[in-house]
C-alpha positions as CSV (number, residue, x, y, z in Angstrom):
1,X,-65.1,-50.3,81.5
2,X,-65.0,-53.8,83.1
3,X,-63.3,-54.0,86.5
4,X,-61.4,-56.9,87.7
5,X,-60.9,-56.8,91.3
6,X,-59.1,-59.1,93.8
7,X,-58.8,-58.7,97.7
8,X,-55.8,-60.5,99.0
9,X,-53.8,-61.3,102.5
10,X,-49.8,-61.7,101.9
11,X,-48.0,-64.8,103.3
12,X,-46.2,-64.8,106.8
13,X,-43.1,-63.0,106.3
14,X,-43.8,-61.1,102.9
15,X,-42.9,-57.4,103.0
16,X,-45.8,-55.0,102.0
17,X,-43.6,-52.8,99.8
18,X,-41.9,-56.2,98.4
19,X,-45.5,-57.2,97.1
20,X,-46.5,-53.7,95.6
21,X,-43.1,-53.4,93.4
22,X,-43.9,-56.7,92.3
23,X,-47.7,-56.2,92.1
24,X,-46.4,-53.0,90.0
25,X,-43.8,-54.5,88.0
26,X,-46.8,-57.1,86.8
27,X,-49.1,-54.9,86.2
28,X,-47.1,-52.6,84.2
29,X,-46.1,-55.8,82.1
30,X,-49.8,-56.3,81.0
31,X,-50.2,-52.6,80.6
32,X,-47.3,-51.6,78.2
33,X,-48.3,-54.7,76.1
34,X,-52.1,-53.5,76.1
35,X,-53.5,-56.1,78.2
36,X,-55.3,-53.9,80.4
37,X,-56.0,-50.3,80.7
38,X,-55.0,-49.4,84.5
39,X,-54.7,-50.6,87.7
40,X,-54.4,-49.8,91.4
41,X,-53.5,-51.2,94.4
42,X,-54.9,-50.3,97.6
43,X,-54.9,-51.2,101.4
44,X,-57.1,-51.1,104.0
45,X,-56.5,-48.0,106.6
46,X,-56.8,-48.6,110.4
47,X,-57.9,-51.7,110.2
48,X,-61.0,-50.3,108.7
49,X,-61.3,-53.0,105.7
50,X,-63.4,-56.2,105.5
51,X,-61.2,-59.1,107.1
52,X,-63.1,-61.5,105.2
53,X,-61.8,-60.1,101.9
54,X,-58.3,-59.4,102.6
55,X,-55.9,-56.5,103.6
56,X,-55.1,-56.0,99.8
57,X,-57.5,-54.8,97.3
58,X,-56.6,-54.0,93.6
59,X,-58.3,-52.9,90.6
60,X,-57.7,-53.5,86.5
61,X,-59.7,-51.9,84.3
62,X,-60.6,-53.3,81.0
63,X,-62.0,-51.6,78.2
64,X,-64.6,-54.9,77.0
65,X,-64.5,-58.2,77.9
66,X,-62.4,-59.2,74.7
67,X,-59.4,-57.2,76.2
68,X,-60.2,-59.3,79.8
69,X,-60.1,-62.6,77.3
70,X,-56.8,-61.4,75.8
71,X,-55.1,-60.8,79.2
72,X,-56.3,-64.0,80.5
73,X,-55.0,-66.2,77.3
74,X,-51.3,-64.5,78.1
75,X,-51.3,-65.2,81.8
76,X,-52.6,-68.8,81.1
77,X,-49.8,-69.6,78.7
78,X,-47.3,-69.9,82.2
79,X,-44.6,-69.0,80.3
80,X,-41.9,-66.3,79.5
81,X,-42.0,-63.0,81.2
82,X,-45.2,-62.9,82.1
83,X,-45.1,-66.2,84.2
84,X,-42.2,-64.8,85.5
85,X,-43.9,-61.4,86.9
86,X,-47.0,-63.1,87.6
87,X,-45.4,-65.7,89.7
88,X,-43.2,-63.1,91.5
89,X,-47.2,-61.7,93.1
90,X,-48.4,-65.1,93.1
91,X,-45.9,-66.6,95.3
92,X,-46.4,-63.8,97.9
93,X,-50.3,-64.3,98.4
94,X,-51.6,-66.4,100.9
95,X,-55.4,-66.2,99.9
96,X,-57.1,-64.0,97.3
97,X,-60.8,-63.9,96.3
98,X,-61.8,-62.4,92.8
99,X,-64.9,-60.2,91.4
100,X,-65.6,-58.8,88.5
101,X,-67.9,-55.6,88.0
102,X,-68.7,-53.4,84.9
103,X,-69.5,-49.4,84.8
104,X,-73.3,-48.8,85.4
105,X,-75.5,-48.4,83.5
106,X,-74.0,-49.8,80.7
107,X,-73.2,-47.6,77.7
108,X,-75.1,-49.5,75.6
109,X,-78.2,-49.7,77.6
110,X,-81.6,-48.6,76.0
111,X,-85.0,-47.2,78.5
112,X,-88.2,-48.0,78.0
113,X,-88.4,-51.2,76.7
114,X,-87.6,-53.3,79.8
115,X,-89.8,-56.1,80.1
116,X,-88.8,-57.2,84.0
C-alpha cells in the first residue's frame, strides 16, 4: 500500500466537526469511485501532536501508484462533483503539509542481491 499523509491546521472560525464532515464527504466520494482504498482522519490529543505538522492528520491508502495517479488526475480536473467536495475541504484549511510513504519492506523486495 501507498500511504498519502496530510497534516493540516484549520482556518480561524472553522468548526472541527464541520471540517470532519466535509472531509468525510470528499474521501467517501473518492472511495465509492475506486480512487482510494481507505482513509482516516485523526486529530492531536491533549496537545501532544507535532505543532509544526498541524493539529489534524489524514491518511489515504492507495493500492499502487497508478491508483494514486488516477485520483490526482480526477481531482486536477477542478470540475464537477469532485471539485465541489474538494473545495469544501480545501477552503477550510489554513496550512497543509503532505508526505507519501509505503509499506515496508516492499512485497517485491528480494534479499541477498543488494549492492549497497
